[in-house]
N, C-alpha and C positions, 0 to 999 in steps of 0.2 A: 737295754734302752734302745728304742726304735731313733733311726737317724731322723734328723729335722728333713722335711721335704724342701726340694728344690724349685720354688716356685718360679725362677725364671726359667728352669727347663721346662716346667709344667706348660707356660705360656709360649715359651720358643723364642725368647727374646734375650738379648744380652743383657749383662748387668748395669751396663751404662745406658739402656735403653730410655727414652724420654716417656713423659706421661703419655703422651699422644701415641707412641708406638705400642705401649703397654696396652693401652685402652683398644686399639685397632687390632692386635691380636687376640684379645679377649672376646672381643666381638665376633671375629671371624671363627674362633674355635667354639664359642657358645652357641652360634647357629648351627655349626656341625654337628656337635656331640648333644644337642638339646634333647631331652627326654620326649618332648613331643614329634621331633622328626624321627626317633628312634625307639618306637614303642615296644617295651619287652626286651631289651638289649640292655643287660646289665652291665657290662663293660662301658657301653657309651654313658649310662647314668652315673657310674663311678668317676669315669673321666670327666663329665660335666662337672660335678661335685669338686674334684681337683682344680678344675680351671677356674671355679667360681672362688675357691679358698684362696688360690694364688691371686686373682685380681682382687678379693677383698683386702689382702694385704698390699701388694704393690701398687693398687690403684689409690691408695692413700699415702699421701707421701710422709706423713708422721709414722704411720705403721711401717711403711718402707724402711725409713731410717732405723727404727729399732729392730726391723728383720736382718737389715744389712749389718748391723752392730752386732746382731746376736742376743739383743737385751728383751727385757720385759716376757712375753709369753714364747717368744722366739729363741729363749736360750737353751743350751744344751750345745752338743758338738755338731757342727754342720759345715758346708762350705763356706760361710761369710764369717766364721768365729774360729780361727784356727787355734786359738789359745784357751778354747773352752770356756764355760761360763762359772766355772767354781763350784756350783752347785748342780748343774746340768738339769734337764728335766723342763718342766711346765712350771712358770711363775703363777703361784697361787696367791699371792699377796693381796689381789683385790676381790678375792671371793667373799670374804666377810661383808665389804660394803655392797656387794651385790646381793647376798643373801640378807642382809638388813634391810635393803630395799624392799625385796620379795617379801618379806616376813613380818616387816614393820617394828623389828626390833634388833637389838645388838647381839651379833653372834660371837662364840668363842669365849674361852677364858671366864673365870668368876664362878664356876659351878652353878648351884641353883637352878631350880626348873621352872621359874617364873615365866609367864609368857608375856609379859609387859602389857602395855595398855591395849584394851580391845577395841575394836573398830565396830560400829553398828552395822549390822547387815542391811542390805539395801533391800527396799520394799520391792513387792511385785509392780510389774508396769502397768501402768493405765492408759486405755485407749477410748477415743470418744471420736464422734463424727461432727464435723464443722462445715457448713456451708458457705462458701463464699462465691461472689459475682467474679466473673472475669476481670473487671476493673478493681476489685479489692486485690485478688490475687496479683495483679500487676503494678498497683501502687503501693501494696503494702496495706494491712488494716489491722486495727486492734479490735476482738471480738470477745465479748464476755462470754465465758465459760464456766459451766457448772459441772463438778465433779463429784458423785456420789462417794462417801468414804463410810466406814464402819466405825472409825474413830478420827478426833482431830489430829491433823498434821501439826507438828511441833515447830516448822520452817514454814 
C-alpha cells in the first residue's frame, strides 16, 4: 500500500499553519509550477497536481480536520495517524451515493439487473432569430415567438 501523501510538506508549511499561510504558500507554488508557465515540463505538471491536491484538502477546514485525524478518505498509515486506521487504504463508503447520483439508481446489494426508472432523453436544440430594438434589449421585452415543430410538445 502506498503511503499517504504529506500535504503539509507539499505546500512547505508547518502543521500548525493558519489558513492564510496555507493559501499564500499554495498561490506562490501554483504560480511557479503552473503548466502555462512550464509548457511540456511533466515534472512541473506533476508538482502542480500535487500542490493542487494538497490545497484542496488543507484549504478546506473540514477536510483538513479529517486529514489530520487520518479519517475518511485520508485513512491509512501516514504521519498524522500514528495508530493506523484499522482498515487502511481509501474509504469507499460514499461511492454508492456518488454512483447512484450519477446513474439515477441505487447501487450495490440485492442482485437483480434492473435499470430502475428511465429518464426521457432530451430533444434536440431549437434556434431562431429574434429582432429587438436597443430599447427593448435594455429595458427587457416580451416578444411573441413561433417555433415550427414536427410534433406537439407535451410540456
